[in-house]
Structures are given as C-alpha cells and as structure tokens.
ZAMARGU-4260 file (C-alpha; in steps of 0.2 Angstrom, whole numbers, plus 5000, padded with zeros to 4 digits):
<rodrens>
0) 4961/5056/5057 | 4947/5044/5061 | 4935/5040/5047 | 4918/5047/5047 | 4909/5030/5049
5) 4893/5037/5041 | 4901/5045/5026 | 4895/5037/5010 | 4910/5033/4998 | 4911/5041/4981
10) 4902/5032/4968 | 4918/5026/4959 | 4925/5018/4975 | 4928/4999/4973 | 4916/4988/4983
15) 4919/4981/5000 | 4921/4962/4998 | 4912/4949/5009 | 4912/4930/5009 | 4900/4922/4998
20) 4894/4911/5011 | 4894/4921/5027 | 4892/4913/5044 | 4877/4915/5054 | 4882/4920/5072
25) 4870/4921/5086 | 4870/4939/5093 | 4868/4933/5110 | 4885/4924/5108 | 4893/4940/5102
30) 4886/4950/5117 | 4892/4937/5130 | 4909/4938/5123 | 4912/4957/5120 | 4898/4968/5127
35) 4897/4975/5145 | 4879/4981/5143 | 4865/4975/5131 | 4850/4986/5127 | 4836/4976/5118
40) 4831/4959/5115 | 4844/4947/5107 | 4834/4931/5107 | 4834/4923/5090 | 4844/4936/5082
45) 4859/4931/5071 | 4871/4941/5061 | 4881/4938/5045 | 4894/4952/5045 | 4900/4968/5053
50) 4904/4985/5046 | 4909/5003/5051 | 4900/5012/5037 | 4881/5013/5033 | 4885/5015/5015
55) 4893/4997/5015 | 4881/4989/5026 | 4871/4974/5020 | 4855/4966/5028 | 4860/4955/5043
60) 4875/4964/5048 | 4880/4973/5064 | 4884/4991/5063 | 4899/4997/5073 | 4896/5015/5077
65) 4912/5025/5083 | 4916/5043/5086 | 4922/5051/5070 | 4932/5067/5067 | 4916/5077/5067
70) 4901/5066/5071 | 4897/5050/5081 | 4893/5036/5070 | 4878/5032/5081 | 4869/5047/5074
75) 4866/5035/5059 | 4860/5020/5069 | 4842/5023/5062 | 4849/5023/5045 | 4858/5007/5048
80) 4843/4999/5055 | 4833/5004/5040 | 4846/4996/5028 | 4845/4980/5038 | 4857/4981/5052
85) 4852/4968/5066 | 4862/4977/5080 | 4872/4992/5084 | 4889/4990/5093 | 4895/5006/5101
90) 4901/5015/5116 | 4891/5023/5130 | 4889/5040/5122 | 4884/5031/5106 | 4871/5020/5115
95) 4861/5036/5120 | 4861/5042/5102 | 4856/5025/5095 | 4842/5022/5108 | 4828/5025/5095
100) 4835/5014/5081 | 4823/4999/5084 | 4837/4986/5085 | 4847/4979/5100 | 4862/4990/5105
105) 4878/4982/5112 | 4888/4993/5123 | 4907/4991/5123 | 4921/5002/5130 | 4932/5005/5114
110) 4923/5000/5098 | 4937/5005/5087 | 4950/4996/5096 | 4938/4981/5098 | 4933/4980/5079
115) 4947/4968/5074 | 4942/4955/5087 | 4924/4957/5084 | 4927/4955/5065 | 4938/4940/5068
120) 4925/4932/5079 | 4911/4935/5066 | 4920/4928/5051 | 4931/4915/5060 | 4947/4923/5054
125) 4956/4925/5071 | 4974/4918/5075 | 4968/4901/5080 | 4957/4899/5065 | 4961/4889/5049
130) 4968/4903/5038 | 4980/4905/5023 | 4998/4909/5027 | 4999/4928/5031 | 5014/4939/5025
135) 5014/4957/5031 | 5026/4970/5025 | 5029/4987/5034 | 5041/5002/5030 | 5041/5019/5022
140) 5045/5013/5004 | 5044/4996/4996 | 5029/4989/5005 | 5019/4988/4989 | 5033/4981/4979
145) 5038/4968/4991 | 5019/4962/4992 | 5018/4960/4974 | 5035/4951/4973 | 5029/4940/4986
150) 5013/4936/4977 | 5023/4933/4960 | 5036/4921/4968 | 5023/4911/4977 | 5013/4910/4961
155) 5029/4903/4953 | 5029/4890/4967 | 5012/4885/4962 | 5003/4893/4977 | 4986/4900/4976
160) 4988/4918/4982 | 4979/4933/4988 | 4986/4951/4990 | 4981/4967/4999 | 4991/4982/4994
165) 4990/5001/4991 | 4987/4997/4972 | 4976/4982/4972 | 4967/4967/4980 | 4969/4950/4973
170) 4959/4934/4976 | 4965/4919/4967 | 4968/4929/4951 | 4953/4941/4953 | 4959/4959/4954
175) 4950/4973/4963 | 4956/4991/4965 | 4961/4996/4983 | 4952/5009/4994 | 4965/5011/5007
180) 4983/5004/5009 | 4977/4993/5023 | 4958/4991/5024 | 4948/4993/5039 | 4948/4978/5051
185) 4930/4973/5047 | 4934/4974/5028 | 4950/4965/5031 | 4943/4950/5040 | 4928/4949/5027
190) 4942/4949/5013 | 4951/4935/5022 | 4935/4925/5024 | 4932/4927/5005 | 4950/4922/5001
195) 4948/4906/5012 | 4932/4902/5003 | 4941/4903/4986 | 4956/4892/4991 | 4969/4905/4994
200) 4984/4897/5002 | 4995/4913/5006 | 4991/4931/5007 | 5003/4946/5005 | 4998/4961/5015
205) 5004/4979/5015 | 5004/4985/5033 | 5005/5004/5035 | 5009/5013/5051 | 4992/5020/5051
210) 4985/5002/5050 | 4994/4998/5066 | 4989/5014/5075 | 4971/5013/5069 | 4968/4995/5073
215) 4966/4989/5055 | 4976/4973/5057 | 4969/4969/5074 | 4963/4951/5077 | 4976/4943/5066
220) 4994/4937/5067 | 5005/4937/5052 | 5016/4921/5050 | 5030/4932/5043 | 5032/4951/5045
225) 5044/4961/5034 | 5052/4978/5038 | 5059/4987/5022 | 5065/5004/5028 | 5061/5021/5037
230) 5062/5038/5029 | 5053/5055/5030 | 5035/5053/5027 | 5018/5054/5036 | 5022/5068/5048
235) 5004/5074/5045 | 4999/5059/5055 | 5013/5058/5067 | 5022/5071/5078 | 5039/5067/5072
240) 5050/5053/5065 | 5052/5045/5082 | 5033/5043/5084 | 5032/5037/5066 | 5045/5024/5069
245) 5037/5018/5085 | 5020/5016/5076 | 5028/5002/5065 | 5036/4992/5079 | 5020/4983/5085
250) 5020/4972/5069 | 5036/4964/5076 | 5028/4958/5092 | 5021/4941/5096 | 5003/4947/5096
255) 5005/4953/5078 | 5018/4941/5070 | 5027/4924/5072 | 5043/4928/5063 | 5051/4943/5054
260) 5063/4948/5041 | 5072/4965/5043 | 5081/4975/5030 | 5097/4983/5036 | 5098/4995/5022
265) 5091/5011/5031 | 5099/5017/5048 | 5083/5012/5058 | 5085/4994/5053 | 5098/4991/5067
270) 5086/4998/5080 | 5072/4987/5073 | 5083/4972/5076 | 5087/4977/5094 | 5068/4979/5097
275) 5061/4965/5087 | 5051/4953/5099 | 5050/4938/5087 | 5062/4926/5079 | 5070/4935/5064
280) 5083/4935/5050 | 5091/4950/5042 | 5094/4955/5024 | 5105/4969/5017 | 5110/4977/5000
285) 5127/4985/5003 | 5127/4995/4987 | 5112/5005/4993 | 5113/5004/5012 | 5116/5019/5023
290) 5130/5008/5032 | 5137/4996/5019 | 5146/4987/5032 | 5131/4983/5043 | 5121/4977/5027
295) 5136/4966/5022 | 5134/4957/5039 | 5116/4952/5036 | 5110/4934/5036 | 5105/4937/5017
300) 5115/4949/5006 | 5109/4956/4990 | 5122/4960/4976 | 5118/4969/4961 | 5124/4961/4945
305) 5116/4971/4931 | 5104/4985/4928 | 5094/4988/4912 | 5078/4995/4906 | 5069/4978/4907
310) 5075/4973/4924 | 5088/4972/4938 | 5099/4956/4940 | 5104/4951/4957 | 5112/4938/4967
315) 5106/4933/4985 | 5118/4924/4996 | 5115/4916/5013 | 5126/4916/5028 | 5129/4898/5025
320) 5135/4900/5007 | 5119/4896/4997 | 5116/4907/4983 | 5103/4911/4969 | 5103/4923/4955
325) 5088/4930/4947 | 5080/4946/4939 | 5067/4958/4946 | 5056/4964/4932 | 5059/4983/4935
330) 5073/4995/4937 | 5082/5000/4952 | 5094/4993/4965 | 5081/4996/4978 | 5070/4984/4969
335) 5083/4970/4970 | 5083/4974/4989 | 5064/4972/4989 | 5066/4955/4980 | 5079/4949/4992
340) 5067/4953/5007 | 5052/4944/4998 | 5063/4929/4995 | 5069/4928/5013 | 5051/4930/5019
345) 5045/4915/5009 | 5059/4905/5016 | 5055/4910/5033 | 5037/4904/5030 | 5044/4886/5027
350) 5044/4885/5008 | 5059/4874/5002 | 5075/4882/4996 | 5077/4870/4982 | 5059/4872/4975
355) 5062/4891/4975 | 5078/4890/4966 | 5071/4878/4953 | 5055/4889/4950 | 5066/4905/4947
360) 5078/4896/4936 | 5064/4888/4926 | 5056/4905/4923 | 5073/4915/4921 | 5066/4929/4932
365) 5054/4934/4945 | 5037/4934/4937 | 5028/4949/4945 | 5019/4964/4939 | 5021/4979/4950
370) 5008/4992/4945 | 5014/5010/4945 | 5031/5005/4952 | 5044/5012/4940 | 5032/5006/4927
375) 5037/5009/4909 | 5023/5014/4898 | 5033/5019/4883 | 5038/5009/4867 | 5055/5004/4861
380) 5058/5021/4852 | 5057/5038/4859 | 5059/5044/4877 | 5057/5031/4890 | 5043/5036/4902
385) 5041/5028/4919 | 5026/5031/4930 | 5030/5028/4949 | 5020/5029/4965 | 5034/5036/4975
390) 5030/5052/4985 | 5044/5054/4997 | 5061/5062/4995 | 5069/5045/4998 | 5059/5037/4985
395) 5063/5051/4973 | 5082/5049/4976 | 5082/5030/4973 | 5071/5030/4958 | 5079/5044/4949
400) 5096/5036/4952 | 5089/5020/4945 | 5082/5029/4929 | 5099/5038/4927 | 5109/5022/4927
405) 5099/5015/4912 | 5096/5031/4902 | 5109/5037/4889 | 5102/5054/4887 | 5093/5067/4898
410) 5082/5063/4913 | 5066/5074/4916 | 5057/5073/4932 | 5038/5077/4933 | 5029/5077/4949
415) 5017/5086/4961 | 5013/5084/4980 | 4998/5078/4990 | 4987/5092/4997 | 4981/5091/5015
420) 4995/5079/5019 | 5013/5080/5026 | 5019/5098/5020 | 5035/5097/5029 | 5043/5086/5016
425) 5039/5097/5001 | 5055/5107/5001 | 5065/5091/5002 | 5054/5083/4987 | 5059/5098/4977
430) 5077/5097/4981 | 5079/5079/4978 | 5070/5080/4962 | 5080/5094/4955 | 5097/5087/4961
435) 5093/5070/4952 | 5086/5077/4935 | 5092/5087/4921 | 5074/5095/4918 | 5061/5097/4932
440) 5042/5099/4928 | 5031/5103/4943 | 5012/5100/4942 | 4998/5095/4953 | 4994/5078/4961
445) 4979/5077/4973 | 4976/5095/4979 | 4961/5089/4990 | 4955/5105/4998 | 4972/5114/4997
450) 4976/5128/4985 | 4986/5119/4971 | 4995/5135/4966 | 5002/5136/4984 | 5008/5117/4984
455) 5017/5120/4967 | 5025/5136/4974 | 5033/5127/4989 | 5040/5113/4978 | 5048/5125/4966
460) 5055/5135/4981 | 5063/5119/4987 | 5070/5116/4970 | 5077/5133/4967 | 5086/5134/4984
465) 5095/5118/4979 | 5099/5123/4961 | 5095/5141/4956 | 5101/5138/4939 | 5091/5122/4935
470) 5079/5121/4921 | 5062/5121/4930 | 5045/5122/4922 | 5028/5123/4930 | 5012/5117/4921
475) 4994/5114/4927 | 4984/5103/4926 | 4994/5087/4924 | 4986/5083/4907 | 4996/5098/4900
480) 5011/5094/4911 | 5014/5077/4903 | 5011/5084/4885 | 5024/5098/4888 | 5036/5086/4896
485) 5036/5074/4881 | 5040/5089/4870 | 5055/5093/4881 | 5064/5077/4878 | 5068/5065/4864
490) 5074/5048/4859 | 5086/5041/4872 | 5080/5052/4886 | 5068/5047/4900 | 5054/5055/4910
495) 5050/5049/4928 | 5032/5054/4933 | 5032/5051/4951 | 5017/5052/4963 | 5001/5045/4954
500) 5008/5028/4949 | 4994/5015/4947 | 4980/5027/4954 | 4965/5029/4943 | 4958/5046/4951
505) 4963/5063/4957 | 4956/5069/4973 | 4950/5087/4969 | 4940/5095/4983 | 4934/5078/4990
510) 4929/5072/4972 | 4937/5057/4965 | 4940/5063/4947 | 4944/5049/4934 | 4962/5050/4930
515) 4977/5039/4924 | 4995/5045/4923 | 4999/5029/4914 | 4986/5033/4900 | 4990/5051/4900
520) 5008/5048/4897 | 5004/5035/4883 | 4993/5047/4874 | 5006/5061/4875 | 5019/5050/4867
525) 5007/5045/4854 | 5003/5063/4850 | 5021/5067/4847 | 5022/5052/4835 | 5031/5040/4846
530) 5025/5021/4846 | 5017/5015/4862 | 5011/4998/4867 | 4993/4994/4870 | 4988/4998/4888
535) 4986/4983/4900 | 4976/4993/4913 | 4958/4999/4914 | 4957/5016/4906 | 4946/5028/4916
540) 4944/5040/4901 | 4933/5041/4886 | 4940/5032/4871 | 4953/5041/4860 | 4945/5051/4846
</rodrens>
C-alpha cells in the first residue's frame, strides 16, 4: 500500500537523517531538469532537501506530494509551506490542491516514480556522483544477516562502513534503529549524503521486493547485488509467488547494479541466473540446498564443518581451488551460506583475497553482530533462549533445525504472526513450527488492527492438522507466553522465540507500544532463577524493580 505522505510518525519512531551540510540547489535548476509545468516564481529560491512527509520536513526543503492510499499529499501543501517548505512537487491533480499553499508548485507526471532521481539530484548521490561502494542484498530470508555480515567483514578489513537493514542504520559506528526495511528514496539519498560526509567507504543495504516495486532505491546503482533465496512470504503485497519473484529481479539489471552474486540454495536461484542481466558469480551450500547437485556446481561452495551454540564453522572453496575457513558467530547452516554470499560479494567488489583471508585468520572468526538473528539471550546454565526475526515457514524450518542440532534436550518454539499481513502463510507457519519442535507455544506478535484471537486460532489450526497429538499451548500476551515457556523447559533445553527479533515495539491498533522480546526473555529466565548476561541492547521498559 502507498504511504500516507501526510501522516505524522508515532512519537517513538527514529528520526529521518539528513546530511549535516546539505547542498543549496537552485529551484530553477530542478524545475528545468524535471518539471513539465511550473506555477509560481522560482527566482532566487534554493532548496536544501526533499521529503515525502510533512512530519519530517525541515525548512528549506521541497515537499513531494503524492497520492496516498486514502488522501492526496497535496492536501497538506499549506501545512508543508507553514513548516518551511520552499516548493511543492506534485502531479496535475495535486497541483490544483496545492494552489493556495503560497509557494511555487512544480508539476511532474509521476512524483512517486521520480522521487529517487529528484533526491539523487538534490543530494548529489546519483550513479555518476562520488559515493561509497554500495552492496545491495535481496531475497526472502537472509537479507539482514548478509548485510550485517558484509559490514562486519568489511570492518575487519579496515573499511569505514555504513549499513541500512531491517534492524538498524549504521553510519561509521553510529547506530540508529530502522523505520522500514528499505527507507523511502528521499530518506535513502539523504542517508547516503550523510554517510559520505562522515567518510563511509562502503555501505551494505537490505533491498526488499517492496523497495524495488515502490521506487525506494531509485536513483542509485549498486556496485554488487546479492540474491539469497525465495520462499513463501509477502503475498499480502503480491498476487502470487511469480509476481513476488518478478519484483526482485530488477535489482539484477544494469540500471540497478554493476555485478551480482547469486545463491543457488533455493530452487528459484537457477532462474535468477538465467535472467540476470549483469556479470555474476554463484554460491551454493549443498547441505541445505533444494538441489545439492546444482549448489555443488556453483563458483563458490560452502561446506559446513562444525555447529555449536557459539557459532558455525565453514569452509568456502572457489572453483579455482582457493579455500578459506572461518566461523560465523551464530548458529545455523543457513548462516554459513549467508557468510559465503557476503564474502563472494566483497571479492566481487574488488577487495583482495589475501587481505580477506588474513583478516579472518587474524580474528579467528567473522566479527559481526546480527541483532535478533538467532540471538542467544540466555546464560551458560539453564535453557538456551534464542530470539529470531524469522517470520516465514522457510525461516522457521531452517532455524528450528539449527537449534535442534545444538540442543541436547527439548526444543520449544514460541511465536505469533503479523496482523494485517500475508494470512496465507499462517497454516504453514503453524505446521512448520510444530513439526520442528517438541513443545509449541502460540502467542501474539503485531496484531495491528486484526483480532489477535483469530490470528492465534489459525496458527493453532495449522499446527493441529500437522500433529494432532502435539503439546501445544496458547498464551496472550507475549509477556505471559515467555514466562510460561521458560517454566516448561529446563537445563539443556532450548526456546526459539521467532518473529520479534530485534524489534523494540509491538504494533497494536496503530500504536507502537514499547516492547523487547530479548528483554522479556531475559527477565523470564531471571525470574526462574537462571543466570542471565547483562543486556547489550536498549531496553524500552522501566527498570526492573
């Protein structure tokens, strides 16, 4: 769904970032380059930024007014002008609505589709400008992990990094919580301009299908694009899996990327290879691939050497015989696959093999923190508790299998499902969860405007169909669910809490309620007498009494 450009964000949303020294661009130059009609006097007017939302607008910026789901952004042109907007950029219908704003109106045919190019021009962040190296990763699962692994390995090479993922934005060491998986084009280009100011040399970006469909990465070309996999997800946004698949392919075209690395672990990988329009290499992990023979024929092959609660050891072998061995700092064969993809992307960007091997051997592992990605929040004794962002049947299957392999005792799965999102996967989520666990606990996640009782009932129905005799519990809210889950297990057992991951809120009827699965799990363990480590995340709760 299109955003409502006028909608003010909730008070606890992270800020939209801007360059500290924004350019001053003549409005006449923007009009000459992009507008088909101008209403008002442009003489002497300069602009220093561009935005879609009046809530984020700063004086001196242009307000781009688009048609939202329910209202046209141009209805808020006067409010934008009152906040300091120097111009309105909109379509013909919007121009009529903005006529009384008191600032120049620039008329374009498709403001949403033009936003990336407009933003790149304003901030000087287009394909021909001086920018950091850009890495973009797409796929159903693994985008965030690959992005954080890219950042970690590049840091080990001494590179000043930036990152934009579902979890966080990073700018040369500064960490900011993310709003969207991929920010709007105007925010993205402003972020790139700020990164450039701060000396960032390479940026890892998570690119969702929605980002490509909704023009959020327009106006930029990635130096290396990565494709992880494709599985059932986001059918609330796309009519079927074919449309969802097609939405990801534009990243692998010359107007979006210069080179690519394609994983062959999921069946669609082979078609991605056939349709990729830029130079590419492939990577495969036969032990987890849908077709092990296809994965074994990749340019880079990942072999799992060892799995333990502290990480997964793997060997990466090139077609020419070069090998390296390292450890990814989280559990799961799929995480080793993600690491192989990240390493291949770094090499495709031109970093030297010998430098990469030396850095990984020096440190003994990949030094990366993956927030909310099979993140262990428990101590050395008691049940191991992992909090994970996975919210698709495929993610459940892979992560449960990873937890099972490093757990001597029982595995308990705790999860809920998003409200007002793809409901077609809920039965499969329940089925996969119950098939991979010994105990299943169903709770709530982001109900949004949907009835949480109904969501839970559908998940339980899917689980019961698969295993009528399974041990299944239902608790609401999640605060109670994790407390009960900890009581159901003991030393040597494990809990996988899937869905919330790193997130610090729950969406309940449009309100972002402070919340942290990581902190709730930690407190539930502590209440039962198990030792817990100190948190290394911001806690959106009052201090413990």
